[in-house]
TORGUKE-809501 format. One record per residue: residue in one letter; x, y, z of N, C-alpha, C in turn. Coordinates in pm, whole numbers, plus 50000, padded with zeros to 5 digits. Example, Ala and Ser with C-alpha at 12.3 -4.5 7.8 and 13.67 -1.06 7.14 Angstrom:
A513194943150780512304955050780513204967050780 S512854977550708513674989450714512905000350787 
This chain:
M925081203863840924671217563867925421223363988 G925541215064094926241219464215927691222864185 F928311214864096929721217364061929861230763988 V928901233663900928931246263825928781258163919 I927851257064016927651267864114928911269864198 G929521258664240930741259464319931861266264241 L931971262664113932991268764027932731283564008 L931451287263996931081301263980931451309364106 I931201303564224931541310364350933041312764360 V933831302664325935301304064327935741315064231 L935141315164112935491325264011935151339364061 L933971340764122933561353864175934491358264288 A934961348664368935891351964477937191357664420 F937701351364313938931356264249938721369964185 L937491372864144937191385764082936961396764185 G936991392964314936891402964420935501405364475 S934591396064455933251397764512933301397564664 P932451405264732932441405264879932211391264934 V932941387965041932861374565097931451371065143 F930751380965206929431377765261928421374265152 T928571380165031927641376864922927861362564873 L929121358264871929431344664826928931334364927 I929151337265056928711327965159927181327465164 G926551339265164925091339765169924451333465048 G924991336564930924461330664806924621315664805 G925791310964850926031296564857925071289664953 A924821296065069923921290265169922501289265114 I922031300065051920671300164995920531289264888 F921521287864801921481277664697921431263664757 L922271260964858922341247764918921031244164988 F920451253665060919161251065125918061248565021 A918061256564913917061254764808917211241164742 A918471237064718918721224064656918251212564746 A918291214964879917841204664973916351205365000 G915661214864933914221216164950913821223265078 I914751231265136914481238565260914331253265227 D913381259965291913131274165265914371282465298 S914631292365213915821300765231915771309365356 S914601310065421914491317865545915371312165655 A915871299765635916771293765734918031302265752 V918441309165645919601317965653919251330465732 I918071336165706917631348465773917421345965922 V916921334165958916681330866098917971332066179 E919081327566118920361328366188920801342866209 M920491351566115920811365766132920041371666249 L918761367766262917941372466373918471366966506 R918901354266505919461348466627920741355566667 L921541359066567922791366066592922521379566659 A921511386566608921201399966662920741399366806 S920251387866851919741386666988920791381867087 L922011378967040923061374067131923531385267224 P923521383267355923951393767449925411397767429 A926271387967391927701390767379928051398767254 L927091400167163927391406667035927801421267052 I927231428067151927511442267169928971444767205 A929671434467254931081436067291931941439267169 I931581434067052932411435966933932491450666892 P931361457566867931481471666827932061480566936 L931741477767063932221486467171933731484967190 F934251472767189935691470867203936441476367082 T935881474266963936521479266842936571494466842 F935471500766877935401515466885936411520766987 S936481514367103937411518667207938861517467160 G939171506367093940531504367042940921514866940 Y939991518366853940281528566752940491542266815 I939751545266922939951557966991941361558567050 L941791547667113943151547167169944201548867059 A943961542466944944921543366834945001557366777 E943881564566775943851578066718944401588466815 S944451585366943944941594867042946461593567055 K947011600067158948461599067184948771588467288 A947821579667312948021568867409949231560067376 P949471556367248950661548267218951961554967262 H952091568067243953291575267286953451574367437 R952381576367511952461576167656952771562167709 M952191551867644952481538167683953951534767666 L954521538667554955931535967527956841543667621 N956521556067649957341564067740957411557867879 L956261553067929956241546768061957021533668060 A956771525367960957441512367954958951514067941 E959381523667861960811526167843961451531067973 A960741539968043961271545268169961371534368276 M960451524768273960441514168375961421502868345 F961471498568218962211486368184963381488368087 G963561500768042964621503167944966011500467996 T966181500868128967501498668187967901483868187 M966941474768166967221460468162967961456768033 P968781446068033969371441267907968261436967811 G968271442667693967191439667598965891446267637 G965971456067727964771462067784963841468267682 L964391475767586963551482567489962801472567401 A963471461767363962801451567281961701444667361 I961951441967489960941435767574959771445367595 V960091458167610959061468467619958181468167495 A958821467067378958081466567252957131454667248 L957601443067297956771431067296955521432667381 F955701436967505954571437867598953631449467562 T954201460667518953371472167482952501469067361 T953111463267259952351460167138951321449167162 A951661439467249950701428867282949461434867348 L949691443867443948561450467510947761458867412 F948471465867324947801474567228946991466267128 T947521454867084946801446166991945551440367057 A945671436667185944511431267256943371441267259 F943691454067275942661464367284942151468867146 T943011468567046942601473566914942111462666821 G942351449866856941891439066771942881435966659 A942531425866581943431421266474943211429466348 S943541442166355943251450966242944501457066179 G945681453166228946911458766172947271472366227 V946461477466323946701490766377948031491266451 T948421480266515949631480266597950861483666515 I951021477266400952201479966316952191494266266 I951031499166229950921512766176951161523066287 A950501521166403950551531166509951841530666590 L952301518666625953481517466711954761514266635 G954621508066518955811504266441956681516166406 G956021526966364956771538966326957481545366443 L956971543466565957621548866685958771540066730 L958561526766726959541517466780960741515266688 Y960511515766557961601512666463962821521766483 P962661535066482963841543566503964421542366644 M963581539466744964081537866881964981525666893 L964531514366836965341502066839966611503466756 E966471509966642967621512066554968681520966622 K968211531566687969111540866754969871534066868 Q969231524666936969881518067049970841507167006 G970841503766877971841494366826971361480366799 Y970061478066798969571464666764969771461966616 P970131449666578970311446366435969021448866358 E969151453766236967961457066157967081444766133 K967711433266107966951421066082966091417666203 F966681418666322965931415766445964791425866463 T965071438466441964071448966458962881446866365 L963151443866239962071441466143961251429266181 G961941418466222961241406366262960381408566385 L960951415966482960221418866605958941426766576 L959051437566501957901446266477956861439766386 T957301431266296956351423866212955571413866297 T956281407366390955641397566478954651404166573 T955031415866625954191422366726952841427066670 G952691427066539951421431166481950261422366519 S950551409966564949451400966602949601395566743 L950651399466815950771395266955949631401367036 G949161394167131948101399367215946721394067182 L946611385767077945291380467040944781370367142 L945651365567231945221356267335944751363467462 F944901376667463944531384367583943211391667561 P942401393167668941191401267655941541415867639 P940741423667570939451419967508939591417067358 S940481407867322940771404667182939491401367103 L939341408066990938161405866904938061391466853 P939151385066808939031371166764938551361566873 I938911364267000938411355667109936891356767118 I936381368867109934941371067118934231364267001 L934791365766881934201359366763934191344266777 Y935311338566822935391324066839934331319366938 G934191326667050933211322767150931791323167098 I931461333467018930101334566962929831323266864 V930791320766775930571310666671930581296466729 A931501293866823931601280466882930611278466997 K929871289167034928881288667142929541284467274 I930651291567306931411288967428931441301867510 D931461300467641931531312067730932801320167701 I932611332767663933741341367625934651343967744 D934081345267862934901347667981935861336068008 R935411323867981936291312067997937441312667895 L937121316867774938171317967672939191328667710 F938711339867766939631350267811940611344767913 R940081337068009940951331568114941891320868058 A941411313067961942211302167905943431307367828 G943311318967765944411324067683945501331067760 L945271334067888946231342267964947581335467980 L947621323368033948891316568059949671313867930 P949041308067824949781306167699950311319367642 G949511330167653949951343067602951161348367677 L951161346967809952291351467889953541343067863 L953351330067846954501321367815955121325067681 L954281328367583954781332367452955591345367463 L955061355067536955791367667555957101365267630 G957071355867725958291352667799959361346567709 A958951337367620959911331167528960511341367432 L959681350267381960171360767290961071370667364 S960781373067491961611382067571963001376167593 V963081363167615964381356567629965191358167501 Y964541356367387965241358167258965711372567241 A964891382167282965271396267274966471399167365 F966461393367484967571395067579968871389767521 V968811377467466970021371267409970541379467291 T969631384067205970031392067088970701405067131 A970131411567232970691424267280972091422267336 R972291411267409973611408567466974631405867356 K974221398167254975151394967143975501407367063 A974521416267044974741428266962975411439467042 G975591437267171976221447567253975361459967271 V974051457967276973131469267292973291475167433 K973441488067439973601494767568972241497167633 N972221495767765970981498167838970701513067848 I969431516367859969041530267879969221533668027 P969971543868061970181547368202968841550368270 F968691545268392967451547568466967381562068513 S966221568168495966011581968536964721582668617 K964881586068744963721587268831962801598468784 A963411609168734962621620468685961801616668563 A962431608868471961731604368351960571595068386 L960781586368486959731577168529958551584768589 K958861594768676957791602768736956991610268630 K957711615668532957051623068425956141613868344 A956651601768310955861592268232954611587768308 V954761585568440953621581368522952571592468527 R953021604868544952071616068547951321617368415 E952041615268303951421616768171950351606168147 I950581594168196949671583068163948771579468282 A948731588168382948031585168507946581580868485 W945891586968387944481583668365944281571268280 E945271567868197945141555868112945691543468181 L946571545268277947221533968344946241524168409 P945131528768468944211519168530943421510768430 L943401514668302942511508168205942741493168194 P943981488368172944171473768161943761466368288 F944061472268405943701465768531942191465668550 L941541476468507940091477468520939391467268431 I939791466668303939101458068206939521443468220 I940831440968210941311427068216941111421368357 G941481429368459941301424668596939851422468630 G938971431268582937551429668609936981417068549 I937431413668429936951401368363937461389068437 Y938771388768471939341377068536938791374968677 R938471385868745937941384768882936431382668884 G935811382768765934381380268757933531392068799 L934111404168799933351415868838932331419768732 F932671417268604931701419568497932011410668379 T931011408768294931151400268175931881407968065 A932141401067954932821407467841932001419167787 S930691417567779929831428367728929841440367820 E929771437767950929831448668047931191455568045 A932251447668030933601453368021933731462367899 A933101458467789933151466567667932491480067688 S931371480167759930681492867787931521501767877 V932121495767980932971503368072934161509267998 M934771501167910935941505967837935591517367742 A934491516067670934081526567575933841539767649 F933141539067761932881551167840934181557167893 Y935041548567944936291553168007937211559967905 V937381553867787938321559667690937791572867633 I936491574067618935921586867570936201597867672 I935911595167798936151605167903937631608767908 T938491598467902939931600667917940531608167799 E940271603267677940951608867560940321621867512 V939041623867538938351635767489938341646967593 F937981643567716937751654167815938931656467910 I939781646267928940921648068019942191651567941 Y942591642667847943791645567768943521655067651 R942291655167605941891663667493942691660767366 D943051647967348943711643867223942731643967106 L941471641667137940431641067034939321650867069 H938701656366965937591665666982936281657666974 F935371660067067934151651867076933311652666950 F933101664766897932201666366782932911664466648 R934201666666644934921665566518935541651666497 D936151646066603936911633666588936121620966621 I935281621566724934581609466767933661603866657 P932861612066588932071606466476932941600166368 R934081606466338934981600866235935541587366279 V935961586366405936501573666457935401563066462 A934191567266499933071557866505932781551866367 V932751560266266932511555466129933621545966085 K934861549866112936011541866071936001528066138 S935701527766267935681515066339934481506466300 M933331512766275932131505066242932181499266101 L933031504666016933221498365884933771484265901 L934731482865993935281469566022934221460766087 V933501466266184932471458466254931361454166159 G930931463366072929891460065975930301448765883 A931551449265837932051438565750932041425165822 I932441425265950932461412966028931041407666048 F930111416566081928731412266106928081406465981 M928361412365865927761407165741928271393065713 V929551391065731930121377765710929591368165816 L929531372865941929081364366051927641359866031 G926761369065993925351365665974925131355465865 T925761357565751925581348065640926291334765668 A927431335565735928191323365762927461314165859 L926741319965956925991311566048924861304165977 G924261310765877923261303865795923891292465716 F925071294965660925811284665587926171273065680 T926561276465803926901266265902925711257365933 N924511263465939923301255665964923131244565861 Y923401247965735923291237765631924311226565653 L925541230465686926591220365708926211210765819 I925601216265925925191207666038924021198865997 D923021204865927921871196965881922301185765788 A923291188665705923781178565610924781169065674 Q925051170865806925971162265882927381161965822 I927811173565773929141174465713930241171765816 P930161177565939931201174266039931301159366069 D930141152666077930161138166103930821130665988 Q930541135065865931151128565749932661130965746 I933071142965782934501145865787935191137265892 F934521136166012935111127866117935191113266073 A934131108266009934131094365964935271091865866 W935471101465776936571099965678937921100565748 L938071110265839939341111665911939631099265997 H938571094366063938761083066154939221070566078 T938861069865952939291058465870940801058565850 Y941351070565834942791071865803943611077365921 V942951084466013943671090766124943001086566254 S943541076666318942981071966444943651078466564 S944841084066544945611089866654945231104566676 K945011108166802944731122166837945921130966807 V947131125766827948361133466802948471137066655 V948231127266569948321129666424947231139366381 F946021137866438944931146966404945311161466438 L945921163566554946321177066594947381182866503 I948291174366455949291179066359948621183766230 L947701175566179946971179166057946121191666078 L945491192466196944651203966228945461216866228 N946631216766293947471228666296947951232766157 A948331222966076948771226065940947641232465861 F946431227065876945261232565806944951246765854 L944971248865986944651261966042945671272466003 L946931268765997947961278465958947731283765817 V947371274665727947131278765588945871287265578 I944791282965644943521290265638943661304065701 N944291304865817944421317665887945371327165815 M946291321865737947181330365659946411336965545 I945431329865489944751334865369943591344165405 E942711339965495941521347865529941241346165677 I941311356865753941361355865899939981355165962 F939181365765952937881365766018936941355465957 S937001353965826936151343765762936531329765809 A937821327765837938271314765885937621311566019 I937571321366107936931319266237935461315766218 I934791323366135933331322166122932921309566048 I933681305665947933281294165865933881281165916 V935161281465953935871268965986935541263966126 V935411273166222935211269166362934011259766382 P932811262866325931681253766347931911239766291 I932811238566195933091225466136934091217666221 I935151224566267936221217366338935891214466484 V935021222566546934711220266688934091206466711 P933011202666637932451189266660933401177966619 V934201180266515935151169966472936211167966580 A936751179166632937791178366735937251171966863 S935991174766895935411168967017935341153767009 Q935201148566887935191133966868936541127766901 Y937601135766893938941131266930939261134767076 G938261139667150938451142667290939131155867318 I939041165467225939681178567242938651188467296 D938951194467408938051204067470937891216367379 P936661221467361936451233267274937221245567319 V937421247267451938191258667501939661257167464 H940191244967483941571242167444941731244167293 L940751239567216940781241567071940791256467037 G940061264567116940031278867092941401285267106 V942151281267209943501286667228944421282267114 I944291269667072945071264766957944741273066833 F943461275366811943031282866693943581297066695 L943501303666811943951317566822945461318866808 L946191309066859947651309366843948021306966696 N947271298266629947451296566485947171309566411 L946191316966462945831329766402946991339666414 E947611340266532948771348966551949871345666451 I950131332666434951191328366343950791330966199 G949511328566167949041330566030949241344765981 Y949151354466072949351368466036950761371165983 M951741363066027953131365565988953731354165906 L952881344965860953371333165788953561336365639 P954761334565584954971336665440954151326565360 P953691330265240953961343065173952831353265186 L951691349565249950501358065242950091364365376 G950891362565481950521367965611950331383165606 L949241387865665948891402065658949971411065718 N950571406565830951621414665894952781417565800 L953101408065714954221409665621953951421165524 F952731421965475952381432565379952311446165450 L951771446165572951691458765648953091463865681 A953961454765726955331458765760956101463265637 S955881456565524956541460365400956171474565361 S954881477965378954421491465346954901501665448 R954891497965577955231507465684956721510565688 F957561500165666959011502065680959741502565546 H958971501865435959531502965300960611492265275 K960261479765309961161468565289960501458365196 K961321451165119960791440965030960371428665110 L959381421465058958841409865130959891399165159 P960791395565065961811385465098962671389265218 T962931402265236963681406965353962921403965481 L961611406265476960781403665594960601388665619 Y960581380665513960511366165531961691361365615 R962891366065580964091361965653964101367565795 A963641379865810963661386365941962731379566041 T961591374665993960611368566085960911353866113 G961891347966044962191333766060962371329266205 P963311335466282963511331266422962261332966508 F961531343666487960311345966564959251335466529 L959181331866402958231321766358958521308266424 L959801304866437960171292166501959751292066648 I959921303466717959511304266858958011302666871 L957261309166784955801308066789955341293866757 L955991287266662955611273466628955931263966744 A957061266366813957391258266930956351259967040 M955911272367059954871274967159953551268667117 L953251268566988952041262166937952061247266969 A953201240866950953331226566981953121224167130 L953681233067213953551231667358952081232867401 V951411243167348950001245367384949121234067331 T949451229067212948641218567150948671205667232 Y949871201767277950011188767342950051189367494 L949931201467550949761202967695948491211067721 P947331204767708946061212167722945901218767857 S946621214067958946491219868092946921234468093 L947811238568000948231252467994947041261667965 S946091256567889944891264467856943771262167957 L943541249567991942371246168072942571249368220 L943831250968262944111254168402943481267468442 G943571277268350943011290368382941571292268337 A941051282568262939701284268205938621283468310 N938891275668416937881273868520938171283368636 P937201290868681937401300368789937781293668920 
């Protein structure tokens, strides 16, 4: 009977049934089969609603969507170009850091490629960067920044793994900066080889860009700096950010109209949040069954029989996470994390270090052929065939995989910043 139900769930998934219905239905069936009341699933939904950190998800998502709908991306690029465009490879490096910051604020929703890709593509092309490099860069930047606060996947991981979100924010900073540094070196080398000319420095252009973005410029320092310095928690930072961006974009810059645009943006952003919450609520109930049935212990016992080495386990773990994160992103966090955290801890892997590994796998999964979400978004945005993008992202993929290996086997890169 269990096999038939499992086959039915797989069939419904292929037919396009909502993920939360499959997870919730599966959880209810498994509890009923074990003779446990189905209210065990509902209890987890109630527990989820009482989590203090939960409010950070809708507030950060709403704030990110407001920034994406305003002219903030234009002002960010103008300032970055005026400051760093004169450097060799400056525009490409500007693209890396700007999109990483934008992705951190907007979450893993593909907004970066849509909002900034269209601006950066003609700029990079006009300056003489090779098309292959430009396509690879912009496809990669769609998921850069997931290691920086207030990244939505970090918050989700912390809630599901029951880890302090502020510690995760601090743990991801150094690996994220190292990754941006490695990609910047590649951009510098490519620009030198292609003979890309630097943008002449203009003091007038810099002053103009600073004046234009004067009200938005403090935002990263206020939110990210406030979290790292312990001035406020992730939930408090989300409230501050939501208030700040509404005041800035509606009443100061007037990019958005309060009564016409804000309700529309709220609805648009909450559709994503609602989908995440439905999956999260049902998945936590499903996780309860897995823990009651001692599935993680059984997995560890099986692995320990064949995999005694921590190094080999980490290799297998990364391979598994890359495939899972390429196929289904938010569900992977919600369903897989509760299973792998106790198994990994048996091998002596710190849950915070595991979180950074997971999030870096998530960044790579977005651009991993053949199903990475960034590839499809870039194909649609730049009107290029997928095989072209597969080749373009190759060098960037190798850099990200090298950084994944570094972060995986040097836990100090993550844990050094995790403790205040």
